[in-house]
Biopython code that builds the backbone (N, CA, C, O; Angstrom):
import numpy as np
from Bio.PDB.StructureBuilder import StructureBuilder

atoms = [
    (1, "UNK", "N", (24.867, 5.024, 53.178)),
    (1, "UNK", "CA", (24.480, 5.163, 51.685)),
    (1, "UNK", "C", (24.845, 3.949, 51.114)),
    (1, "UNK", "O", (25.789, 3.333, 51.608)),
    (2, "UNK", "N", (24.312, 3.554, 50.253)),
    (2, "UNK", "CA", (24.523, 2.162, 49.473)),
    (2, "UNK", "C", (25.551, 2.465, 48.258)),
    (2, "UNK", "O", (25.760, 3.571, 47.760)),
    (3, "UNK", "N", (26.034, 1.462, 47.961)),
    (3, "UNK", "CA", (27.103, 1.460, 46.855)),
    (3, "UNK", "C", (26.483, 1.046, 45.523)),
    (3, "UNK", "O", (27.244, 0.892, 44.569)),
    (4, "UNK", "N", (25.014, 0.827, 45.350)),
    (4, "UNK", "CA", (24.463, 0.230, 44.264)),
    (4, "UNK", "C", (24.440, 1.511, 43.221)),
    (4, "UNK", "O", (24.103, 2.664, 43.487)),
    (5, "UNK", "N", (24.812, 1.074, 42.186)),
    (5, "UNK", "CA", (24.739, 2.085, 40.893)),
    (5, "UNK", "C", (23.406, 1.974, 40.327)),
    (5, "UNK", "O", (22.774, 0.923, 40.222)),
    (6, "UNK", "N", (22.947, 3.346, 39.903)),
    (6, "UNK", "CA", (21.593, 3.580, 39.621)),
    (6, "UNK", "C", (21.616, 3.195, 37.965)),
    (6, "UNK", "O", (22.464, 3.569, 37.155)),
    (7, "UNK", "N", (20.524, 2.403, 37.723)),
    (7, "UNK", "CA", (20.558, 2.015, 36.252)),
    (7, "UNK", "C", (19.097, 2.112, 35.997)),
    (7, "UNK", "O", (18.189, 1.736, 36.739)),
    (8, "UNK", "N", (19.006, 2.742, 34.695)),
    (8, "UNK", "CA", (17.609, 3.072, 34.327)),
    (8, "UNK", "C", (16.987, 1.904, 33.449)),
    (8, "UNK", "O", (17.557, 1.501, 32.435)),
    (9, "UNK", "N", (15.982, 1.473, 33.827)),
    (9, "UNK", "CA", (15.454, 0.326, 33.144)),
    (9, "UNK", "C", (14.344, 0.693, 32.145)),
    (9, "UNK", "O", (13.254, 1.094, 32.554)),
    (10, "UNK", "N", (14.598, 0.567, 30.929)),
    (10, "UNK", "CA", (13.982, 1.070, 29.892)),
    (10, "UNK", "C", (13.065, -0.208, 29.630)),
    (10, "UNK", "O", (13.470, -1.345, 29.873)),
    (11, "UNK", "N", (11.881, 0.047, 29.150)),
    (11, "UNK", "CA", (10.915, -1.093, 28.426)),
    (11, "UNK", "C", (11.666, -1.617, 26.985)),
    (11, "UNK", "O", (12.120, -0.788, 26.196)),
    (12, "UNK", "N", (11.725, -2.684, 26.799)),
    (12, "UNK", "CA", (12.289, -3.359, 25.396)),
    (12, "UNK", "C", (11.205, -3.013, 24.409)),
    (12, "UNK", "O", (10.029, -3.333, 24.586)),
    (13, "UNK", "N", (11.637, -2.363, 23.388)),
    (13, "UNK", "CA", (11.014, -1.996, 22.361)),
    (13, "UNK", "C", (10.713, -3.171, 21.374)),
    (13, "UNK", "O", (11.637, -3.780, 20.833)),
    (14, "UNK", "N", (9.566, -3.437, 21.180)),
    (14, "UNK", "CA", (9.212, -4.650, 20.332)),
    (14, "UNK", "C", (9.560, -4.467, 18.899)),
    (14, "UNK", "O", (9.126, -3.484, 18.297)),
    (15, "UNK", "N", (10.283, -5.312, 18.336)),
    (15, "UNK", "CA", (10.501, -5.261, 16.788)),
    (15, "UNK", "C", (9.342, -5.557, 16.146)),
    (15, "UNK", "O", (8.621, -6.515, 16.427)),
    (16, "UNK", "N", (9.122, -4.658, 15.186)),
    (16, "UNK", "CA", (7.755, -4.782, 14.238)),
    (16, "UNK", "C", (8.042, -6.216, 13.433)),
    (16, "UNK", "O", (9.055, -6.520, 12.802)),
    (17, "UNK", "N", (6.919, -6.946, 13.637)),
    (17, "UNK", "CA", (7.216, -8.291, 12.721)),
    (17, "UNK", "C", (5.849, -8.566, 12.069)),
    (17, "UNK", "O", (4.777, -8.132, 12.490)),
    (18, "UNK", "N", (6.012, -9.280, 11.075)),
    (18, "UNK", "CA", (4.843, -9.706, 10.160)),
    (18, "UNK", "C", (4.416, -8.696, 9.062)),
    (18, "UNK", "O", (5.103, -8.212, 8.162)),
    (19, "UNK", "N", (3.254, -8.523, 9.330)),
    (19, "UNK", "CA", (2.592, -7.517, 8.304)),
    (19, "UNK", "C", (3.031, -6.044, 8.581)),
    (19, "UNK", "O", (3.251, -5.289, 7.633)),
    (20, "UNK", "N", (3.150, -5.664, 9.771)),
    (20, "UNK", "CA", (3.549, -4.220, 10.192)),
    (20, "UNK", "C", (5.004, -3.886, 9.435)),
    (20, "UNK", "O", (5.282, -2.889, 8.768)),
    (21, "UNK", "N", (5.816, -5.003, 9.745)),
    (21, "UNK", "CA", (7.235, -4.709, 9.166)),
    (21, "UNK", "C", (7.089, -4.703, 7.664)),
    (21, "UNK", "O", (7.582, -3.727, 7.098)),
    (22, "UNK", "N", (6.475, -5.655, 6.885)),
    (22, "UNK", "CA", (6.277, -5.647, 5.634)),
    (22, "UNK", "C", (5.754, -4.230, 4.923)),
    (22, "UNK", "O", (6.178, -3.703, 3.894)),
    (23, "UNK", "N", (4.742, -3.815, 5.773)),
    (23, "UNK", "CA", (4.086, -2.545, 5.358)),
    (23, "UNK", "C", (4.974, -1.516, 5.284)),
    (23, "UNK", "O", (4.941, -0.670, 4.390)),
    (24, "UNK", "N", (5.805, -1.538, 6.213)),
    (24, "UNK", "CA", (6.808, -0.289, 6.503)),
    (24, "UNK", "C", (7.969, -0.320, 5.499)),
    (24, "UNK", "O", (8.514, 0.701, 5.079)),
    (25, "UNK", "N", (8.366, -1.799, 5.083)),
    (25, "UNK", "CA", (9.343, -1.875, 4.169)),
    (25, "UNK", "C", (8.915, -1.259, 2.775)),
    (25, "UNK", "O", (9.610, -0.507, 2.091)),
    (26, "UNK", "N", (7.497, -1.766, 2.448)),
    (26, "UNK", "CA", (6.900, -1.380, 1.232)),
    (26, "UNK", "C", (6.779, 0.139, 1.079)),
    (26, "UNK", "O", (7.165, 0.731, 0.071)),
    (27, "UNK", "N", (6.246, 0.706, 2.089)),
    (27, "UNK", "CA", (6.074, 2.176, 2.096)),
    (27, "UNK", "C", (7.609, 2.810, 1.894)),
    (27, "UNK", "O", (7.814, 3.682, 1.050)),
    (28, "UNK", "N", (8.514, 2.358, 2.634)),
    (28, "UNK", "CA", (9.986, 2.977, 2.538)),
    (28, "UNK", "C", (10.280, 2.813, 0.901)),
    (28, "UNK", "O", (10.444, 3.819, 0.211)),
    (29, "UNK", "N", (10.329, 1.621, 0.398)),
    (29, "UNK", "CA", (10.879, 1.295, -1.042)),
    (29, "UNK", "C", (9.927, 2.214, -1.780)),
    (29, "UNK", "O", (10.522, 2.836, -2.660)),
    (30, "UNK", "N", (8.686, 2.486, -1.701)),
    (30, "UNK", "CA", (7.848, 3.140, -2.574)),
    (30, "UNK", "C", (8.370, 4.603, -2.509)),
    (30, "UNK", "O", (8.642, 5.220, -3.538)),
    (31, "UNK", "N", (8.501, 5.134, -1.276)),
    (31, "UNK", "CA", (9.009, 6.467, -1.173)),
    (31, "UNK", "C", (10.590, 6.771, -1.784)),
    (31, "UNK", "O", (10.880, 7.764, -2.451)),
    (32, "UNK", "N", (11.343, 5.904, -1.474)),
    (32, "UNK", "CA", (12.604, 6.044, -2.412)),
    (32, "UNK", "C", (12.732, 6.116, -3.796)),
    (32, "UNK", "O", (13.469, 6.835, -4.470)),
    (33, "UNK", "N", (11.695, 5.044, -4.223)),
    (33, "UNK", "CA", (11.626, 4.957, -5.790)),
    (33, "UNK", "C", (11.121, 6.066, -6.248)),
    (33, "UNK", "O", (11.703, 6.571, -7.208)),
    (34, "UNK", "N", (10.033, 6.679, -5.754)),
    (34, "UNK", "CA", (9.298, 8.043, -6.020)),
    (34, "UNK", "C", (10.563, 9.070, -6.309)),
    (34, "UNK", "O", (10.845, 9.494, -7.430)),
    (35, "UNK", "N", (11.248, 9.379, -5.135)),
    (35, "UNK", "CA", (12.206, 10.326, -5.031)),
    (35, "UNK", "C", (13.356, 10.320, -6.241)),
    (35, "UNK", "O", (13.787, 11.272, -6.892)),
    (36, "UNK", "N", (13.692, 8.926, -6.305)),
    (36, "UNK", "CA", (14.758, 8.662, -7.561)),
    (36, "UNK", "C", (14.001, 8.931, -8.885)),
    (36, "UNK", "O", (14.597, 9.539, -9.773)),
    (37, "UNK", "N", (12.796, 8.541, -9.065)),
    (37, "UNK", "CA", (12.191, 8.991, -10.371)),
    (37, "UNK", "C", (12.072, 10.587, -10.398)),
    (37, "UNK", "O", (12.319, 11.147, -11.466)),
    (38, "UNK", "N", (11.754, 11.255, -9.423)),
    (38, "UNK", "CA", (11.570, 12.687, -9.475)),
    (38, "UNK", "C", (13.018, 13.279, -9.666)),
    (38, "UNK", "O", (13.112, 14.293, -10.357)),
    (39, "UNK", "N", (14.030, 12.792, -9.173)),
    (39, "UNK", "CA", (15.518, 13.378, -9.337)),
    (39, "UNK", "C", (15.989, 13.059, -10.697)),
    (39, "UNK", "O", (16.680, 13.857, -11.331)),
    (40, "UNK", "N", (15.607, 11.830, -11.194)),
    (40, "UNK", "CA", (16.130, 11.517, -12.594)),
    (40, "UNK", "C", (15.519, 12.287, -13.813)),
    (40, "UNK", "O", (16.140, 12.804, -14.742)),
    (41, "UNK", "N", (14.086, 12.246, -13.595)),
    (41, "UNK", "CA", (13.380, 12.867, -14.747)),
    (41, "UNK", "C", (12.880, 14.433, -14.488)),
    (41, "UNK", "O", (11.932, 14.930, -15.095)),
    (42, "UNK", "N", (13.581, 15.045, -13.603)),
    (42, "UNK", "CA", (13.411, 16.307, -13.200)),
    (42, "UNK", "C", (13.453, 17.412, -14.398)),
    (42, "UNK", "O", (12.591, 18.268, -14.599)),
    (43, "UNK", "N", (14.567, 17.219, -15.100)),
    (43, "UNK", "CA", (14.930, 18.142, -16.299)),
    (43, "UNK", "C", (13.713, 17.916, -17.381)),
    (43, "UNK", "O", (13.278, 18.849, -18.056)),
    (44, "UNK", "N", (13.262, 16.706, -17.461)),
    (44, "UNK", "CA", (12.260, 16.307, -18.474)),
    (44, "UNK", "C", (10.812, 16.887, -18.186)),
    (44, "UNK", "O", (9.982, 17.242, -19.023)),
    (45, "UNK", "N", (10.709, 16.900, -16.844)),
    (45, "UNK", "CA", (9.283, 17.329, -16.297)),
    (45, "UNK", "C", (9.243, 18.899, -16.338)),
    (45, "UNK", "O", (8.185, 19.485, -16.569)),
    (46, "UNK", "N", (10.473, 19.594, -16.097)),
    (46, "UNK", "CA", (10.377, 20.946, -16.140)),
    (46, "UNK", "C", (10.141, 21.256, -17.781)),
    (46, "UNK", "O", (9.408, 22.187, -18.115)),
    (47, "UNK", "N", (10.666, 20.597, -18.559)),
    (47, "UNK", "CA", (10.696, 20.987, -20.186)),
    (47, "UNK", "C", (9.307, 20.688, -20.583)),
    (47, "UNK", "O", (8.753, 21.397, -21.424)),
    (48, "UNK", "N", (8.666, 19.616, -19.997)),
    (48, "UNK", "CA", (7.217, 19.380, -20.468)),
    (48, "UNK", "C", (6.253, 20.312, -19.898)),
    (48, "UNK", "O", (5.263, 20.648, -20.549)),
    (49, "UNK", "N", (6.498, 20.790, -18.622)),
    (49, "UNK", "CA", (5.519, 21.645, -17.954)),
    (49, "UNK", "C", (5.631, 23.168, -18.232)),
    (49, "UNK", "O", (4.832, 24.032, -17.873)),
    (50, "UNK", "N", (6.841, 23.340, -18.980)),
    (50, "UNK", "CA", (6.850, 24.988, -19.423)),
    (50, "UNK", "C", (7.029, 25.076, -20.752)),
    (50, "UNK", "O", (8.181, 25.439, -20.993)),
    (51, "UNK", "N", (6.330, 24.885, -21.798)),
    (51, "UNK", "CA", (6.696, 25.159, -23.039)),
    (51, "UNK", "C", (6.358, 26.562, -23.473)),
    (51, "UNK", "O", (6.651, 26.924, -24.612)),
    (52, "UNK", "N", (5.733, 27.403, -22.593)),
    (52, "UNK", "CA", (5.442, 28.659, -22.877)),
    (52, "UNK", "C", (6.739, 29.561, -22.795)),
    (52, "UNK", "O", (6.875, 30.583, -23.469)),
    (53, "UNK", "N", (7.662, 29.089, -21.917)),
    (53, "UNK", "CA", (8.800, 29.984, -21.675)),
    (53, "UNK", "C", (9.691, 29.848, -23.040)),
    (53, "UNK", "O", (10.483, 30.782, -23.161)),
    (54, "UNK", "N", (9.722, 29.054, -23.905)),
    (54, "UNK", "CA", (10.429, 28.847, -24.955)),
    (54, "UNK", "C", (9.541, 28.978, -26.305)),
    (54, "UNK", "O", (8.597, 28.204, -26.467)),
    (55, "UNK", "N", (9.840, 29.928, -27.234)),
    (55, "UNK", "CA", (9.099, 29.932, -28.429)),
    (55, "UNK", "C", (9.211, 28.627, -29.247)),
    (55, "UNK", "O", (10.286, 28.053, -29.420)),
    (56, "UNK", "N", (8.059, 28.207, -29.725)),
    (56, "UNK", "CA", (8.067, 27.019, -30.644)),
    (56, "UNK", "C", (8.637, 27.228, -31.877)),
    (56, "UNK", "O", (7.850, 27.724, -32.683)),
    (57, "UNK", "N", (9.908, 26.984, -32.354)),
    (57, "UNK", "CA", (10.533, 27.313, -33.646)),
    (57, "UNK", "C", (10.412, 26.072, -34.709)),
    (57, "UNK", "O", (10.862, 26.081, -35.855)),
    (58, "UNK", "N", (9.677, 24.966, -34.051)),
    (58, "UNK", "CA", (9.653, 24.091, -34.974)),
    (58, "UNK", "C", (8.430, 24.365, -36.007)),
    (58, "UNK", "O", (8.466, 24.054, -37.198)),
    (59, "UNK", "N", (7.413, 24.957, -35.394)),
    (59, "UNK", "CA", (6.220, 25.316, -36.426)),
    (59, "UNK", "C", (6.689, 26.376, -37.348)),
    (59, "UNK", "O", (6.252, 26.289, -38.496)),
    (60, "UNK", "N", (7.434, 27.291, -37.100)),
    (60, "UNK", "CA", (7.952, 28.427, -37.868)),
    (60, "UNK", "C", (8.694, 27.949, -39.074)),
    (60, "UNK", "O", (8.456, 28.504, -40.147)),
    (61, "UNK", "N", (9.697, 26.834, -39.006)),
    (61, "UNK", "CA", (10.492, 26.377, -39.992)),
    (61, "UNK", "C", (9.987, 25.304, -40.885)),
    (61, "UNK", "O", (10.587, 25.093, -41.939)),
    (62, "UNK", "N", (8.817, 24.523, -40.527)),
    (62, "UNK", "CA", (8.226, 23.536, -41.305)),
    (62, "UNK", "C", (7.401, 24.276, -42.564)),
    (62, "UNK", "O", (6.370, 24.913, -42.351)),
    (63, "UNK", "N", (7.870, 24.143, -43.649)),
    (63, "UNK", "CA", (6.942, 24.680, -44.605)),
    (63, "UNK", "C", (5.700, 24.014, -44.802)),
    (63, "UNK", "O", (5.626, 22.847, -44.419)),
    (64, "UNK", "N", (4.485, 24.674, -45.453)),
    (64, "UNK", "CA", (3.274, 23.972, -45.625)),
    (64, "UNK", "C", (3.245, 22.826, -46.489)),
    (64, "UNK", "O", (4.084, 22.809, -47.390)),
    (65, "UNK", "N", (2.434, 21.854, -46.389)),
    (65, "UNK", "CA", (2.458, 20.950, -47.558)),
    (65, "UNK", "C", (2.085, 21.372, -48.857)),
    (65, "UNK", "O", (1.360, 22.351, -49.029)),
    (66, "UNK", "N", (2.554, 20.667, -49.806)),
    (66, "UNK", "CA", (2.306, 21.098, -51.183)),
    (66, "UNK", "C", (0.602, 20.829, -51.432)),
    (66, "UNK", "O", (0.000, 19.847, -50.997)),
    (67, "UNK", "N", (0.134, 21.682, -52.049)),
    (67, "UNK", "CA", (-1.276, 21.421, -52.310)),
    (67, "UNK", "C", (-1.605, 20.570, -53.566)),
    (67, "UNK", "O", (-2.773, 20.284, -53.828)),
    (68, "UNK", "N", (-0.922, 20.304, -54.074)),
    (68, "UNK", "CA", (-0.851, 19.433, -55.355)),
    (68, "UNK", "C", (-0.411, 17.902, -54.947)),
    (68, "UNK", "O", (-0.137, 17.099, -55.839)),
    (69, "UNK", "N", (-0.364, 17.582, -53.736)),
    (69, "UNK", "CA", (0.087, 16.438, -53.389)),
    (69, "UNK", "C", (-0.625, 14.993, -53.934)),
    (69, "UNK", "O", (-0.082, 13.890, -53.997)),
    (70, "UNK", "N", (-1.888, 15.323, -54.275)),
    (70, "UNK", "CA", (-2.638, 14.028, -54.637)),
    (70, "UNK", "C", (-2.259, 14.094, -56.117)),
    (70, "UNK", "O", (-2.645, 13.219, -56.893)),
]
sb = StructureBuilder()
sb.init_structure("model")
sb.init_model(0)
sb.init_chain("A")
sb.init_seg("    ")
for serial, (resi, resn, name, xyz) in enumerate(atoms, 1):
    if name == "N":
        sb.init_residue(resn, " ", resi, " ")
    sb.init_atom(name, np.array(xyz, "f"), 0.0, 1.0, " ", f" {name:<3s}", serial, name[0])
structure = sb.get_structure()
């Protein structure tokens, strides 16, 4: 029996270069930016998307304009 150690020879993975790397970075930055915007503005989006849950008190407290304003 030989005393040679068994080594696995994996193929070298090529690093993405040029256009492929740039496209990957751009997609990653856009995804992170989108998630950041979603997290920051989530309360605002909820408020704007569900006005039916809260009664609109602004319309009930505003008096009608006077008819002799002219």
